[in-house]
N, C-alpha and C positions, 0 to 999 in steps of 0.2 A: 169213472169218477168216484172219488173216495166218499165214504159215509159222512154224513153231515151232523152239525150241531142242531140243537133245538132252534126254531125260527127266531127266538129272541136272544140267542146266545152271542151273536156277533153281527154287527150292523155297521155299514158305512154311514157317515153323516151326510154324504152327498145326496141332495134331493133328486127325485126322479125328474127327468126333463119334460114330462107331460103331466097333464092335470089329473090323470088317472093312474093309480098305482101300477108299478112295473115290478114283477117279482117272482120269487120261488124260494125254496128251502136253501139255506146256506151250507156249503160244504165245509167240513172241518174234521175233527178227529173223534168226537163222541158218537154214540149210537142211539141215544135216547131222543125221541121225538114226540112229546105229549101233544096229541091232536086237540085236546081241549084248549090248550093255549093258542094253537093255530086257529081254531074256530073263533076264539075271542078276538084275536088280531083281525080276522076277516070282518067280524061284526063291527068293530070300532072303525075300521077303515071304510066300511060301507057307509057308516054314519058321516064320517068326515068328507067322503066324496059324494054324498047324497045318492049313493048306490047307482050312479050313472054308468050306463054301459053302451049307450047309443053311439059313442065316438070310438069304440074299441077296434072296429074293423080297419085293417091296414089296406090302403088303396093299392090296386095293381099298378106297377111301374115297369118301365123298361129296365133292362139290366138285371141285377141280382139284389136280393135283400138278405140280411143276416137276422136270424131269430136268436134271441139271447134270453136264457133263464137267469134271473137275478135273485137277490135276497128278499125275504119278507120282513116287514117292519110295521110299526103302528099305523102309518099312513100308506102302507104297501102290503096288501093282504096275501101276496104270494099266489095270486090267481092268474097272472098275466105274463106275457113274454114281451120284452122290448124288441122293436123291429127297426133295423138300421139299413138305409140305402147304402150299398157298398160303393156306389159311384161317387157320391159326394159327402157321405157321412151324416146325412140328414136323419134325424130320429123321427120315425113315422108313428102313427097311433099304435099303441100296444094291442096285443091280441090276447083275448081272455080264454083260459082253459078251465075245465071243470065247471061250466056254467050251470049245470044242473045241481050243483051243491052250493047254494048261495050263502050258507052260513059256515062253510068249512073251506079253509085255504087249500087249494088243490096242490100247491107246491110242486110245479113241474121241475123235475130234477135231471132229466136227460132228454136229448132231442135227436131226431134222425129225420132224413128226408126220404120220400119214396123215389124210386129210380126215374120216374117220369116227371119229377119236380112239381107234381100237382098238389102234394100234401106234405105237411110236416107232422111228425108223430112226437107227442110229448108224453113221457112217463110221469104221471101225476101221483107223487108219493103220498100226498095228503088224503087222497080219496081212493087209492088203489085202482086206478084206471089208466088206460092208454087213450089219450085224446087225439083226434085227427083234425088238423087245421087246414082248410082250403087256402092255398097260397094266392088264389085270385081275389078272394074276398076277405081273408084274414079272420074268418069265423070258424068256430068249432062245428064240424059237420058230422061227427061220429064219435062214439066212445065204446070201449070194450073193458069189461071188468077183468082184472088180472089177479096177481097175488098180493101178498102183504108188503106194502111199501116198495113199489117198483122204482128201481134206481138206475136202470140202464135199458137202452133199446137199440137194436140193430135191424137193418133191413137186408134181406137176401138179395144177391145180384140180379135175380130174375124179377124182383119186386113183388113176388107172390106171398111172402111171409115176413112177419116181424117176430123177433125174439125179445122178450122182456124179462130182465133179471129182477127178481123180487128179493130185496135186501133181507127183510126179516122173515120171509117165507122160506128161504133156502131153496128156491125153485126158479126155473125158467119157464115162462108161459109162451107157447107158440100162438100167434094170431094170424089167420089167413087174411091176405089183402087182395082186393079191397073190401071183401065181405065182412071183415072183422069177426069171423067165427073163431071162437077160442078153443084151442085144443087142450089135451091133458097136460098138466104141468110136469116138467121133467125135474126130478130131484138132483140137486148139485151139492156144492159145499156150503160152508157157513158164511153168511153175509155176502152173497154174490153182488158185486157192484159195477161190473163191466162185462160187456159181451161183444164179440166180433165174429163175422162170418167170412170164410175164405173166399177168394175171388171166383173160384169155380163152384161155390155154393155147396160143397160136400162136407164141410166141417165148421162147427162153431166152437169157439173157446170162451169159457166163462171164468172170469177172475173172481176168486173167493177171498175177499178181504180178511175174513175172520179166521181162516185156517192156513193161509199161505200156499194155496194151491190154485191150479186152473183145472176145470173139468171140461174134457172134450165131449162134444155131442155130434154124433154122426147124423148127416142130413141126406135125404129127407126123412130117414127112419126115426129120428128124434130119440136115438138110443145113447145114453150117457156112458162114457168109458170111465176107467179108473182115474182118479185125480192125480195130477202131476205137481210135485213140489217145485215152487218157483221163487221162494223168498219168504218174507215175513208178512207183508201186507200188500198184496197185489191189488192195484186199483185202476189199471188201464191196460188194454190189450189191442193189438192191431196186427194185420198181415202185410207182408211184402206184396208188391204188385204181382209177382209170379207165384205167390202162394207157398213158396218153399221155406219161408221163415216167418215165425210169429214173434212179436215183441211183447213183453209183459213188464209194465212199470211196477217196481216195488217201492212203495212210499217210504217204508221204514229204513231201508238201506240206501236210498237215493241212487238206485241202479235200475237199469233195464236189462231183463234177462231174455236172451234170444233162445227160441225153441226151433229145432229142425222139424219140418213137417214132411211126411206124416208121422215120423218116429216119436216126436215130442221129446227128444233128448235135449236137455238144457245145455247151453254153452256158457262161456265165461261172462259173468255180469259186466255190463258197461256202465261206468260211473257217469252220472249226469248231475245237474244241480239238485239242491235239496228238495225232497218231497215231490217226486214226479207225479203228475196228476192227469196227463192226457197225452195221446200220441196221434199224430196225423201223418199220413204217408203220401209223398208226392211221386206218382208214377212217371212223371215227365222226364225224369233223369235216367231212364233206362229200365230194363226188366227188373233190376233189383230195387231201384228207387232210393229215395232219401226219406228218413223218418224225422219228424220234428216233434220234440218232447217238451211239453210245458213243465218246467221244474224250477223250484226256487223263484228267483226274481228274473227269470229269462226263459229262453227257448234253446234247447240243445239239438243241433242237427246230428244225425247219425247216418253215415253212408251204409246202405244195406249190401253193397258189393263186398265190403270187408269188415263191416260192423265196427267201424271206427268213428268216434265222436269228434265233432269240431268244437271250437270255443263257443260257449253259451252266448246267445244274442240277448243283451240286457233289455228289459222293458221298464225297469225302474220300480217295480212293485211285484207282489206275488202273482205268478202265472198259474191260473187254476184250470184252464181247459183250452183246447186249440182245435181249429178246423181249417181246411183249405177251401178257397173258392173253386168253382168248377173248372176254371182254366189253369189252376195250380200256379198262378203267378203271385198270389197273395195268401198270407195266412192271417187268420183272425184269432186273437188271443184274449181270453177272459182275464181281466186284471182285478186284483183284490181292492183296488182303490175306486171301484165303481165305473171303470172304463172298459171299452172294447178297443184293443190295440191292433192296428193293421201293420203287417210286416210285408215288405216287398221281397219276393223270392226270385233267384236264390241269394241275392245280395244280403238279405237279412236286415235291411234298414227299416227303422220305424217311420212309417209314412203318415200315420194319423192316429189320434186318440179321440174316441167318441164317448162322451159321458152318457151312461145308461142307468146309473144309480145302483144302490144296493151293493151286493157282492156277486158279480157275474160268475156262474159256475158251469154253464153249458152253452154251446153256440153251434149253429148249423147254417150253412149257406146252400139252399137247394139248387139243383141243376136247372137249366132253362125248362120252363113249363112246356110239356108236350101238348099238342092239340088233342082235343077230345076225340074219342073214337078208337 
């Protein structure tokens, strides 16, 4: 996910569909994020909403729900996540993050789910923490202090570790799961804003938006390798299902750069729509899979068998982030008009638009919740 504007720099006029604010920091091109302004927004919003929080927990439902990080505004402090039932598009009660920082907007900027589906992890840029949300109750059940302005989070395939990219810290913080023990930060490049972990859990790649590189990190040793040039402004990264190819979205050149793994040799850039911002990979189409890239006003599919793109699937407005449902039959796209767009796969038809307010910039649909024990 690309670095964002200040919380007041860009806002949708679409009201949040619930009585309590739904939000987070808005993605854009600038790097400044004055926290005093974010704190003022939170205080004013708390006054407008009478500081109510008793209705914030999302009820447990059958099927799946999507968690969405949206934009912060005067009546939207950027402390909460919108929650959408993927079966019928119903907007549930929002979930609050950063609840221990009542006067500061937590600004959740990136989301990931644990492999057992029991928790959602939110990188809270406004308070420099990783929040843990219980998917059964919709409440924050844990926090870990990480680096300066965390902007991306990924969970290892084993579910034992999260890696958090700290945009202004220039580091990646390892966090053990479920203990939330924080390890020594790993130094990477300038303005890291995306991170992905290979399917076998042996390699992490960190996109450094500020210097046009990706930094490889060997796992579990957490040793960083030499940076690899991939373009001008890399802001998303993903692995193929077999782990043999990594894709890096370069916002500035509107391309996706393939990297051979483990050599990390860059291939020919693949042209996609303007300003690619997210990549989701569907493993159901074979060992190579299909990548779906949110870019411009649509989503571009890329066959990972031959690295060829198909025509962009239009969604009618800026596509900011993308995720797939656990069955890989649907994609959910954050749209800059304040909606979450559902695409049927592989047809690529728009099935539903759900108004969540603000400017959605991150979305995750956790896998089915595993039983305790």
